[in-house]
C-alpha positions in Angstrom: -12.3 7.6 24.4 -13.4 10.7 22.4 -16.7 10.3 19.9 -16.2 13.4 17.8 -16.9 11.3 14.5 -19.5 8.9 16.2 -22.0 7.3 13.6 -20.0 9.2 10.5 -18.7 7.6 7.6 -15.6 8.8 6.4 -13.5 7.3 3.0 -9.6 7.7 3.2 -7.3 7.5 0.1 -3.9 6.0 0.8 -5.4 4.8 4.2 -3.1 1.8 4.3 0.4 3.4 5.4 1.8 6.5 7.0 -0.4 9.8 8.0 -3.6 8.2 6.0 -3.3 4.7 8.4 -3.0 7.2 11.1 -6.1 9.1 10.3 -7.6 5.5 9.5 -7.1 4.8 13.2 -7.8 8.0 15.0 -11.3 8.0 12.8 -12.1 4.5 14.3 -11.2 5.0 17.6 -13.8 7.9 17.7 -16.7 6.1 16.2 -16.4 6.4 12.2 -16.9 4.1 9.9 -14.0 4.1 7.3 -13.4 2.7 3.8 -10.0 2.8 3.2 -9.1 3.1 -1.0 -5.5 2.8 -1.7 -3.4 1.0 -5.0 -2.1 -1.8 -2.5 -4.6 -4.3 -1.3 -3.5 -4.9 2.3 -6.5 -6.3 4.6 -4.3 -6.6 7.6 -5.6 -4.0 10.1 -9.2 -5.5 11.0 -11.9 -3.5 12.8 -15.8 -3.6 12.4 -16.2 -0.4 11.2 -13.4 -0.6 8.2 -13.5 -2.0 5.0 -11.1 -1.7 2.3 -10.8 -0.9 -1.8 -8.4 -1.5 -4.0 -8.3 1.5 -6.7 -6.1 4.1 -8.3 -8.1 7.3 -7.2 -6.5 9.0 -10.1 -7.7 6.6 -13.0 -10.6 7.9 -15.1 -14.6 7.5 -13.7 -12.9 6.2 -10.0 -14.3 8.4 -8.1 -17.8 7.9 -9.2 -17.1 4.6 -8.4 -15.6 4.9 -5.2 -18.6 6.8 -3.7 -21.0 4.4 -4.7 -18.7 1.9 -3.4 -18.8 3.6 -0.7 -22.4 4.0 -0.2 -23.4 0.3 -0.9 -20.8 -0.2 2.2 -21.7 2.2 5.1 -24.8 3.8 3.6 -23.7 7.4 3.3 -20.5 9.7 3.2 -19.9 12.5 5.1 -16.1 13.5 4.1 -13.3 12.0 2.3 -9.6 12.5 3.3 -7.2 12.6 0.6 
């Protein structure tokens, strides 16, 4: 298993389906912690390094709240995939 993202922390918007879900799965497989931000609260996929936040990234003030939540859950944010 590749470890290209070992120890890194990522925020993935729209991570419950499609390209976002595939990206999340790849990052987790490579050792990253991931916080999914999505309109739909679907925590059916479980992984030790996976966190969920139900939020609208387009809403006013959401960016600050999303980053603050990610910092609380993961301790750091290395990158965001939108």
